[in-house]
ROSE-4610 file (N, C-alpha, C; in Angstrom, 1 decimal, always signed):
// ROSE-4610
residu = [M/M/M/G/G/G/R/R/R/V/V/V/L/L/L/L/L/L/E/E/E/T/T/T/E/E/E/R/R/R/L/L/L/V/V/V/L/L/L/R/R/R/E/E/E/F/F/F/G/G/G/L/L/L/D/D/D/D/D/D/V/V/V/D/D/D/D/D/D/V/V/V/F/F/F/A/A/A/L/L/L/N/N/N/S/S/S/D/D/D/A/A/A/E/E/E/V/V/V/M/M/M/R/R/R/Y/Y/Y/I/I/I/N/N/N/G/G/G/G/G/G/A/A/A/P/P/P/V/V/V/T/T/T/R/R/R/A/A/A/E/E/E/T/T/T/A/A/A/D/D/D/E/E/E/V/V/V/L/L/L/P/P/P/S/S/S/Y/Y/Y/L/L/L/G/G/G/Y/Y/Y/Y/Y/Y/E/E/E/R/R/R/F/F/F/G/G/G/G/G/G/L/L/L/G/G/G/K/K/K/W/W/W/A/A/A/V/V/V/V/V/V/E/E/E/K/K/K/A/A/A/T/T/T/G/G/G/R/R/R/F/F/F/V/V/V/G/G/G/I/I/I/L/L/L/M/M/M/L/L/L/H/H/H/P/P/P/A/A/A/P/P/P/D/D/D/G/G/G/P/P/P/L/L/L/D/D/D/D/D/D/V/V/V/E/E/E/L/L/L/G/G/G/Y/Y/Y/R/R/R/F/F/F/H/H/H/R/R/R/S/S/S/A/A/A/W/W/W/G/G/G/R/R/R/G/G/G/Y/Y/Y/A/A/A/T/T/T/E/E/E/G/G/G/A/A/A/F/F/F/A/A/A/L/L/L/L/L/L/R/R/R/K/K/K/A/A/A/F/F/F/T/T/T/D/D/D/L/L/L/G/G/G/V/V/V/R/R/R/R/R/R/V/V/V/F/F/F/A/A/A/Q/Q/Q/A/A/A/M/M/M/T/T/T/V/V/V/N/N/N/R/R/R/G/G/G/S/S/S/W/W/W/R/R/R/V/V/V/M/M/M/E/E/E/K/K/K/V/V/V/G/G/G/L/L/L/R/R/R/Y/Y/Y/V/V/V/R/R/R/T/T/T/F/F/F/D/D/D/Y/Y/Y/D/D/D/W/W/W/P/P/P/D/D/D/G/G/G/P/P/P/I/I/I/E/E/E/G/G/G/A/A/A/E/E/E/H/H/H/G/G/G/D/D/D/V/V/V/E/E/E/Y/Y/Y/A/A/A/A/A/A/T/T/T/R/R/R/E/E/E/E/E/E/W/W/W/L/L/L/A/A/A/R/R/R/H/H/H/P/P/P]
num = [1/1/1/2/2/2/3/3/3/4/4/4/5/5/5/6/6/6/7/7/7/8/8/8/9/9/9/10/10/10/11/11/11/12/12/12/13/13/13/14/14/14/15/15/15/16/16/16/17/17/17/18/18/18/19/19/19/20/20/20/21/21/21/22/22/22/23/23/23/24/24/24/25/25/25/26/26/26/27/27/27/28/28/28/29/29/29/30/30/30/31/31/31/32/32/32/33/33/33/34/34/34/35/35/35/36/36/36/37/37/37/38/38/38/39/39/39/40/40/40/41/41/41/42/42/42/43/43/43/44/44/44/45/45/45/46/46/46/47/47/47/48/48/48/49/49/49/50/50/50/51/51/51/52/52/52/53/53/53/54/54/54/55/55/55/56/56/56/57/57/57/58/58/58/59/59/59/60/60/60/61/61/61/62/62/62/63/63/63/64/64/64/65/65/65/66/66/66/67/67/67/68/68/68/69/69/69/70/70/70/71/71/71/72/72/72/73/73/73/74/74/74/75/75/75/76/76/76/77/77/77/78/78/78/79/79/79/80/80/80/81/81/81/82/82/82/83/83/83/84/84/84/85/85/85/86/86/86/87/87/87/88/88/88/89/89/89/90/90/90/91/91/91/92/92/92/93/93/93/94/94/94/95/95/95/96/96/96/97/97/97/98/98/98/99/99/99/100/100/100/101/101/101/102/102/102/103/103/103/104/104/104/105/105/105/106/106/106/107/107/107/108/108/108/109/109/109/110/110/110/111/111/111/112/112/112/113/113/113/114/114/114/115/115/115/116/116/116/117/117/117/118/118/118/119/119/119/120/120/120/121/121/121/122/122/122/123/123/123/124/124/124/125/125/125/126/126/126/127/127/127/128/128/128/129/129/129/130/130/130/131/131/131/132/132/132/133/133/133/134/134/134/135/135/135/136/136/136/137/137/137/138/138/138/139/139/139/140/140/140/141/141/141/142/142/142/143/143/143/144/144/144/145/145/145/146/146/146/147/147/147/148/148/148/149/149/149/150/150/150/151/151/151/152/152/152/153/153/153/154/154/154/155/155/155/156/156/156/157/157/157/158/158/158/159/159/159/160/160/160/161/161/161/162/162/162/163/163/163/164/164/164/165/165/165/166/166/166/167/167/167/168/168/168/169/169/169/170/170/170/171/171/171/172/172/172/173/173/173/174/174/174/175/175/175/176/176/176/177/177/177/178/178/178/179/179/179/180/180/180/181/181/181/182/182/182/183/183/183/184/184/184/185/185/185/186/186/186/187/187/187/188/188/188/189/189/189]
x = [+116.8/+117.1/+116.2/+115.9/+115.0/+115.6/+114.9/+115.2/+116.0/+117.2/+118.4/+117.7/+117.9/+117.5/+118.7/+120.0/+121.0/+122.3/+123.5/+124.9/+125.8/+126.3/+127.4/+128.7/+129.9/+131.3/+131.4/+130.8/+130.8/+129.5/+128.3/+127.2/+125.9/+125.0/+124.1/+122.8/+121.9/+120.5/+119.6/+119.0/+117.9/+116.7/+115.5/+114.3/+114.3/+113.6/+113.4/+112.5/+112.7/+111.8/+111.5/+110.5/+110.2/+111.3/+112.2/+113.5/+114.3/+114.0/+114.8/+114.8/+113.7/+113.0/+114.0/+114.9/+115.9/+116.9/+117.5/+118.3/+117.5/+116.2/+115.3/+115.3/+115.2/+114.7/+116.0/+117.2/+118.1/+118.9/+118.6/+118.9/+118.0/+116.9/+115.9/+115.7/+116.4/+116.6/+117.8/+118.7/+119.8/+119.1/+119.3/+118.8/+119.7/+120.9/+121.6/+121.4/+121.1/+120.7/+119.4/+118.4/+117.1/+117.0/+118.3/+118.3/+117.5/+117.8/+117.1/+116.0/+115.3/+114.3/+113.0/+113.2/+112.2/+112.7/+113.9/+114.1/+114.9/+115.0/+115.7/+114.8/+113.4/+112.5/+112.8/+112.7/+112.6/+111.5/+111.8/+111.0/+110.7/+109.8/+109.8/+110.1/+110.4/+110.6/+109.2/+108.5/+106.8/+106.3/+106.7/+106.3/+107.0/+108.4/+108.9/+108.4/+108.0/+107.7/+106.3/+105.2/+103.9/+103.5/+104.2/+104.1/+105.0/+106.3/+107.4/+107.9/+108.1/+108.3/+107.3/+106.3/+105.2/+104.8/+105.0/+105.0/+106.0/+107.5/+108.4/+108.2/+107.5/+107.1/+106.1/+105.2/+104.0/+104.3/+105.8/+106.0/+106.5/+106.8/+107.1/+106.0/+104.8/+103.5/+102.9/+103.1/+102.1/+103.4/+104.5/+105.4/+106.5/+106.5/+107.5/+109.0/+109.6/+111.1/+111.6/+110.2/+110.7/+110.3/+110.7/+110.5/+111.8/+111.6/+112.9/+113.7/+114.8/+116.1/+116.9/+117.2/+118.2/+119.5/+120.4/+121.6/+122.8/+123.2/+124.2/+125.7/+126.5/+127.9/+128.6/+128.9/+129.2/+130.5/+131.2/+132.5/+132.5/+131.3/+130.7/+129.7/+128.6/+127.2/+126.6/+127.0/+126.4/+125.5/+124.1/+123.1/+123.8/+123.8/+124.7/+123.4/+122.3/+121.4/+120.2/+119.6/+118.4/+118.6/+118.3/+118.0/+116.7/+116.0/+114.7/+114.5/+113.7/+113.5/+111.8/+111.2/+109.4/+108.7/+107.5/+106.9/+106.3/+106.3/+105.8/+104.0/+103.5/+102.2/+101.4/+100.4/+99.6/+100.3/+101.7/+102.5/+102.4/+102.7/+103.1/+103.9/+103.4/+104.7/+106.0/+106.2/+107.4/+108.1/+107.7/+108.2/+108.6/+109.7/+110.1/+110.9/+110.7/+111.6/+112.9/+114.2/+115.2/+115.7/+116.0/+116.5/+117.6/+118.0/+118.8/+119.1/+119.4/+119.7/+120.6/+121.9/+122.9/+123.5/+123.7/+124.3/+125.4/+125.7/+127.0/+128.0/+128.4/+129.4/+129.9/+128.8/+129.0/+129.1/+129.3/+129.2/+130.4/+130.7/+131.7/+132.6/+131.9/+132.5/+132.3/+131.3/+130.9/+129.8/+129.2/+127.8/+126.8/+126.4/+124.9/+125.3/+126.3/+126.8/+126.9/+127.5/+127.6/+126.3/+125.3/+124.1/+123.1/+123.0/+122.0/+122.6/+123.8/+124.0/+123.5/+123.5/+123.4/+121.8/+121.2/+119.4/+119.4/+119.7/+119.3/+119.4/+120.8/+120.8/+119.8/+119.4/+118.5/+117.3/+116.9/+115.7/+115.5/+116.5/+116.4/+116.5/+117.1/+117.2/+116.6/+116.2/+115.3/+113.8/+113.4/+112.3/+111.2/+111.7/+110.5/+110.5/+111.5/+111.5/+111.5/+110.7/+110.9/+111.5/+111.5/+112.5/+112.4/+113.6/+114.1/+114.0/+113.6/+113.9/+114.2/+115.2/+115.4/+115.3/+115.0/+114.9/+115.6/+116.0/+116.8/+116.8/+116.8/+117.0/+118.0/+118.1/+119.3/+120.6/+120.4/+121.3/+122.0/+121.5/+121.8/+122.7/+124.2/+125.0/+125.1/+125.5/+126.2/+124.9/+123.7/+122.7/+122.5/+122.6/+122.5/+123.7/+124.7/+126.1/+125.9/+125.5/+125.0/+124.4/+123.3/+122.2/+123.3/+124.2/+125.0/+125.9/+126.6/+127.5/+127.1/+125.5/+125.0/+124.3/+124.5/+123.9/+122.5/+122.2/+120.8/+121.2/+120.4/+120.6/+119.7/+120.1/+119.2/+118.3/+116.9/+115.6/+115.2/+115.1/+114.3/+114.8/+114.4/+114.6/+113.3/+112.6/+111.2/+111.2/+110.1/+109.5/+108.7/+109.5/+108.5/+107.6/+106.4/+105.5/+105.8/+106.7/+107.0/+105.5/+105.2/+104.1/+103.9/+104.9/+105.4/+105.7/+106.1/+106.5/+107.9/+108.2/+109.6/+110.8/+111.4/+112.9/+114.1/+115.1/+116.5/+116.7/+117.0/+117.3/+116.4/+115.0/+113.9/+114.0/+114.2/+114.2/+114.8/+115.7/+116.6/+116.0/+114.8/+114.0/+114.7/+114.4/+114.8/+115.2/+115.7/+116.2/+115.7/+115.4/+115.3/+115.9/+116.6/+117.0/+116.7/+117.1/+116.1/+117.0/+116.4/+117.1/+115.9/+115.8/+114.9/+115.8/+115.0/+115.9/+117.1/+116.6/+117.1/+118.4/+118.4/+119.3/+120.6/+120.1/+120.6/+121.8/+120.9/+121.6/+122.5/+122.5/+123.0/+124.7/+124.2/+125.7/+126.2/+125.6/+126.1/+125.5/+126.3/+125.7/+126.3]
y = [+99.1/+100.2/+101.2/+102.0/+103.4/+104.4/+105.3/+106.6/+107.4/+107.8/+108.8/+110.1/+110.4/+111.9/+112.7/+112.6/+113.2/+112.4/+112.9/+112.1/+113.3/+112.9/+113.6/+112.9/+113.6/+112.7/+111.5/+111.4/+109.6/+109.1/+109.5/+109.1/+108.9/+108.2/+108.2/+108.5/+109.3/+109.2/+108.8/+107.8/+107.4/+106.8/+106.5/+106.3/+104.8/+104.7/+103.2/+102.5/+101.1/+100.4/+99.2/+98.2/+97.2/+96.2/+96.1/+95.3/+95.7/+97.0/+97.3/+97.1/+96.3/+95.9/+95.3/+94.5/+94.2/+95.2/+96.0/+97.2/+98.2/+98.4/+99.5/+98.6/+97.3/+96.6/+96.6/+96.2/+96.1/+97.5/+98.7/+100.0/+100.3/+100.3/+100.7/+99.3/+98.5/+97.4/+97.6/+98.6/+98.7/+99.8/+99.5/+100.0/+101.3/+101.4/+102.4/+103.7/+103.3/+104.1/+104.8/+103.9/+104.3/+105.3/+105.1/+105.6/+107.0/+108.0/+109.4/+109.3/+108.2/+108.7/+107.7/+106.7/+105.9/+105.3/+105.6/+105.2/+103.6/+103.2/+102.2/+101.0/+101.3/+100.3/+99.3/+97.9/+97.0/+97.3/+96.9/+96.8/+95.5/+94.8/+93.6/+93.8/+92.8/+92.9/+92.9/+92.3/+92.8/+93.9/+94.8/+96.2/+97.1/+96.8/+97.2/+97.0/+95.9/+95.5/+96.3/+96.0/+96.3/+97.7/+98.5/+99.9/+101.0/+100.5/+101.5/+101.9/+100.8/+101.0/+101.4/+101.1/+101.6/+103.4/+103.4/+105.1/+105.8/+105.2/+105.8/+106.2/+105.0/+104.9/+106.0/+106.2/+107.1/+108.7/+108.9/+110.0/+110.5/+109.8/+110.1/+110.4/+109.8/+109.9/+111.1/+111.4/+112.8/+114.1/+113.8/+115.1/+115.3/+114.2/+114.6/+114.3/+115.4/+115.6/+115.5/+115.3/+115.4/+113.9/+113.6/+112.0/+111.5/+110.3/+109.5/+108.8/+109.1/+108.6/+107.5/+106.4/+105.6/+106.0/+106.2/+106.6/+105.3/+105.3/+104.3/+104.9/+104.4/+104.5/+104.2/+105.2/+104.9/+103.9/+104.1/+103.1/+101.4/+101.4/+100.0/+99.3/+100.5/+100.2/+99.6/+99.9/+99.5/+100.5/+100.0/+101.0/+101.3/+102.6/+103.2/+104.1/+104.5/+105.2/+105.9/+106.6/+107.2/+108.8/+109.4/+111.0/+111.5/+112.1/+112.7/+114.2/+114.4/+115.7/+116.1/+116.3/+116.5/+117.1/+117.6/+118.3/+117.9/+118.3/+117.8/+117.5/+116.5/+116.1/+117.4/+117.5/+118.8/+119.9/+119.9/+121.3/+121.8/+123.2/+123.4/+122.8/+122.5/+121.8/+122.5/+123.8/+124.6/+124.8/+124.2/+124.2/+123.1/+122.2/+120.9/+120.5/+119.2/+118.9/+117.9/+118.2/+117.5/+116.6/+115.4/+114.2/+113.5/+112.6/+111.7/+110.6/+109.5/+108.2/+107.2/+106.7/+105.9/+104.9/+104.1/+102.7/+103.4/+102.7/+102.8/+102.9/+102.0/+101.8/+103.1/+104.0/+105.0/+106.4/+106.1/+107.2/+107.9/+109.0/+109.8/+110.2/+109.8/+109.9/+110.8/+111.8/+113.0/+112.7/+111.6/+111.1/+112.2/+112.2/+113.3/+114.5/+115.0/+116.4/+116.3/+115.5/+115.6/+115.7/+114.2/+114.1/+115.5/+115.5/+116.8/+117.9/+118.5/+119.7/+119.6/+118.7/+118.3/+118.3/+117.8/+117.8/+119.5/+120.0/+121.5/+122.5/+122.2/+122.6/+122.4/+121.3/+120.8/+121.3/+121.4/+122.0/+123.0/+124.1/+125.6/+126.3/+125.2/+125.6/+124.8/+123.7/+123.2/+122.5/+122.8/+121.9/+123.0/+124.3/+125.6/+125.5/+125.0/+124.9/+126.4/+126.9/+128.2/+128.0/+126.8/+126.9/+125.5/+125.0/+123.9/+123.9/+122.9/+122.7/+121.6/+121.4/+120.0/+120.0/+119.2/+118.6/+117.6/+117.6/+116.6/+116.8/+115.7/+115.8/+116.7/+117.5/+118.3/+117.4/+116.1/+115.4/+114.9/+114.5/+114.1/+115.2/+115.5/+116.7/+116.4/+115.0/+114.6/+115.0/+115.0/+115.4/+116.9/+117.7/+119.0/+119.9/+119.0/+119.7/+119.2/+118.3/+118.2/+119.5/+119.9/+120.6/+122.3/+122.3/+123.5/+123.4/+122.4/+122.3/+122.4/+122.1/+122.5/+123.6/+124.7/+125.7/+126.1/+125.3/+125.7/+126.4/+127.2/+127.9/+127.6/+127.7/+127.7/+128.7/+127.9/+128.4/+128.4/+127.2/+127.1/+125.7/+125.9/+124.7/+124.2/+123.0/+122.9/+121.4/+121.2/+120.0/+119.2/+118.2/+117.5/+116.2/+116.2/+115.0/+113.8/+112.8/+111.7/+110.6/+110.2/+109.5/+108.1/+107.4/+106.3/+106.5/+107.7/+107.8/+108.5/+109.4/+109.9/+108.9/+109.3/+108.5/+109.3/+108.3/+108.9/+110.1/+111.4/+112.1/+113.5/+113.0/+113.9/+115.0/+114.9/+115.8/+117.0/+117.1/+117.9/+119.0/+118.5/+119.0/+118.4/+119.1/+119.0/+120.6/+120.7/+121.7/+121.5/+122.9/+123.1/+124.3/+123.9/+124.5/+124.9/+125.9/+126.0/+127.2/+127.5/+128.2/+128.5/+129.9/+130.0/+129.9/+129.8/+129.6/+130.9/+132.3/+133.4/+133.3/+133.0/+132.8/+131.8/+130.7/+129.7/+129.8/+130.4/+130.9/+131.9/+132.9/+133.9/+133.3/+132.2/+131.9/+130.7/+130.2/+129.3/+129.4/+130.6/+130.7/+129.7]
z = [+79.8/+80.6/+80.3/+81.3/+81.0/+80.4/+80.0/+79.3/+80.1/+79.6/+80.3/+80.0/+81.4/+81.7/+81.5/+82.0/+82.0/+82.4/+81.9/+82.2/+82.8/+83.9/+84.2/+84.0/+84.4/+84.3/+84.8/+85.9/+86.2/+86.5/+86.0/+86.3/+85.2/+85.2/+84.4/+85.1/+84.7/+85.8/+84.3/+84.8/+83.9/+84.6/+83.6/+84.7/+85.0/+86.1/+86.4/+85.7/+85.6/+84.9/+86.0/+85.5/+86.4/+86.7/+86.0/+86.3/+87.1/+87.6/+88.9/+90.1/+90.4/+91.8/+92.6/+92.2/+93.2/+93.6/+92.9/+93.1/+94.0/+93.9/+94.6/+96.0/+96.0/+97.4/+98.0/+97.4/+98.1/+99.0/+98.0/+98.7/+99.7/+99.4/+100.6/+101.7/+101.7/+103.1/+103.7/+103.4/+104.4/+105.2/+106.6/+107.6/+107.9/+107.4/+107.8/+106.5/+105.3/+104.3/+104.8/+105.3/+105.4/+106.7/+107.8/+109.0/+109.1/+108.2/+108.5/+107.4/+106.8/+106.0/+106.7/+107.2/+107.8/+109.3/+109.8/+110.9/+110.8/+109.4/+108.9/+108.9/+109.1/+109.1/+107.7/+107.9/+106.9/+106.1/+104.6/+103.5/+102.9/+102.6/+101.8/+100.1/+99.7/+98.2/+97.6/+98.0/+97.7/+97.6/+98.8/+98.8/+98.0/+97.6/+96.5/+95.4/+94.9/+93.6/+93.3/+94.3/+94.3/+94.9/+95.3/+95.7/+95.5/+95.8/+95.9/+94.1/+93.5/+92.3/+91.2/+91.4/+90.7/+90.8/+92.1/+92.6/+91.8/+91.8/+91.0/+89.5/+88.9/+87.4/+87.2/+88.2/+88.1/+87.8/+88.3/+88.2/+86.8/+86.3/+84.6/+83.9/+84.0/+83.4/+83.8/+85.0/+85.8/+85.4/+85.5/+85.6/+84.5/+83.6/+82.4/+83.0/+82.9/+83.3/+84.7/+85.5/+87.2/+87.3/+88.6/+89.3/+90.1/+90.2/+90.7/+89.5/+89.7/+88.6/+89.5/+88.7/+89.0/+88.5/+89.5/+89.3/+89.0/+88.0/+87.7/+87.2/+87.9/+87.7/+86.5/+85.5/+84.4/+84.3/+84.9/+84.9/+85.0/+85.9/+86.1/+85.5/+85.4/+85.1/+85.9/+87.4/+88.8/+89.1/+89.3/+90.1/+91.6/+92.0/+93.3/+94.0/+93.6/+94.1/+93.5/+93.9/+93.7/+93.7/+92.6/+92.7/+92.7/+93.3/+93.0/+92.6/+91.9/+91.8/+91.2/+92.1/+91.8/+92.8/+92.5/+93.2/+94.4/+95.9/+96.9/+96.4/+97.2/+97.2/+97.2/+96.3/+96.4/+96.0/+95.7/+95.5/+93.9/+93.8/+92.5/+91.7/+90.3/+89.7/+89.1/+89.6/+89.3/+90.9/+92.0/+93.3/+93.5/+93.4/+93.4/+94.5/+95.1/+96.2/+95.4/+96.1/+95.6/+96.6/+96.2/+97.0/+96.8/+97.6/+97.0/+98.1/+97.8/+98.4/+97.8/+98.3/+97.8/+98.7/+97.8/+98.7/+99.7/+100.6/+101.5/+100.4/+99.9/+99.0/+98.3/+97.8/+97.1/+97.8/+99.3/+100.3/+100.1/+100.4/+100.2/+99.2/+97.8/+96.4/+95.9/+96.3/+95.8/+94.8/+94.5/+93.7/+93.8/+95.0/+95.4/+95.0/+95.1/+94.8/+93.4/+92.8/+91.2/+90.4/+91.0/+90.4/+90.8/+91.9/+92.4/+91.9/+91.5/+90.7/+89.4/+88.5/+87.2/+87.5/+88.3/+88.2/+88.1/+89.5/+89.6/+88.1/+87.6/+86.2/+85.2/+85.1/+84.2/+84.9/+86.0/+86.4/+85.9/+86.4/+86.1/+84.8/+83.8/+82.7/+81.9/+81.7/+80.6/+81.1/+82.3/+83.1/+83.2/+83.6/+83.8/+85.1/+86.1/+87.4/+88.2/+88.9/+89.5/+90.9/+91.6/+93.1/+93.4/+93.9/+94.5/+95.7/+96.8/+97.9/+98.3/+99.5/+100.0/+101.3/+102.2/+103.3/+104.0/+105.3/+105.9/+107.5/+108.1/+109.6/+109.7/+111.0/+111.5/+111.7/+112.2/+112.7/+111.3/+110.1/+109.0/+108.2/+108.9/+108.5/+107.0/+106.8/+105.3/+104.3/+104.4/+103.6/+103.4/+104.8/+104.5/+104.0/+104.0/+103.4/+102.1/+101.5/+99.9/+99.4/+100.2/+99.7/+99.5/+100.5/+100.6/+99.3/+99.3/+98.0/+96.6/+96.6/+95.3/+94.9/+95.9/+95.9/+96.6/+97.2/+97.9/+99.2/+99.8/+101.0/+102.0/+103.1/+104.5/+104.7/+104.8/+105.0/+106.2/+106.8/+108.3/+109.0/+110.3/+111.0/+111.4/+111.3/+111.6/+112.6/+113.2/+113.5/+112.4/+112.3/+111.3/+111.8/+111.7/+112.2/+111.4/+112.1/+111.5/+111.3/+110.2/+110.2/+111.1/+111.3/+112.0/+113.4/+113.6/+115.1/+114.9/+115.8/+115.9/+115.5/+114.7/+114.8/+115.4/+115.8/+116.4/+115.8/+116.8/+116.2/+115.9/+115.7/+115.6/+116.3/+117.3/+118.4/+118.3/+117.3/+116.8/+115.6/+115.1/+114.0/+112.6/+111.5/+110.2/+109.6/+108.7/+108.0/+106.7/+106.2/+104.7/+104.4/+103.0/+102.0/+100.8/+100.1/+98.9/+98.1/+96.8/+95.7/+94.8/+94.4/+93.3/+92.1/+90.8/+89.5/+89.4/+89.5/+89.5/+90.6/+91.8/+92.8/+92.2/+92.0/+91.5/+90.2/+89.3/+87.9/+88.0/+88.8/+89.4/+90.0/+90.5/+91.2/+90.3/+89.5/+88.7/+87.2/+86.6/+85.2/+84.1]
């Protein structure tokens, strides 16, 4: 098991390891989970082992306390999803993106909100982050509701240029939510 970043009441967020390939593959193979990320396109176990997981591990070396984290349910020890907090490609190290992806069996249980809130607190109090932003397709109401619940505020609606072509719902655009350290800590002392 990888190094633990933080714990919440119900969750443990830890570093990924090479032995997490089957868990990541199962999550990223669920078309419904990936619907708003890549249109539900299938991934292979080889892609997961050779490309996806190594990219996750690379964040720890490059960014220290920022990266993609395995989310484990404390009560069962079961892998339930991924939370991410890291700079955008070529972005400043103190302006980071929040993201989350969970197994359908974990949907509706408040795990994304619980984990994301804890990540925001750590980012703003321990990791020197100046600003956190998150983006989601406008039609992905569940995702942007999490953004609101954790204290991010609506910034804009924009058109995203999908690398593999538009996916269902893309015609409605994407939304961005964000908060600076000062804004967030003023609301969550």
